[in-house]
C-alpha angles and dihedrals in degrees: 000000000000091000090058091050091052091048092051091047092054091046090052090055093049097041095053111161091192135280117358097336113118115192093189106078126194113229105195113228092011111052134242137326138187116240108197093170090073090053093047092050091050093051093046091056093057 
């Protein structure tokens, strides 16, 4: 369980979409998901 959390933390650092936007979302009780729409919205605003 802790190993997965560490892995996700490292992925979040590497897959940085810019600023405070985090495309890896934590879904409590289920797991994690990638939200590419947030990244697309951020890039369209620039």
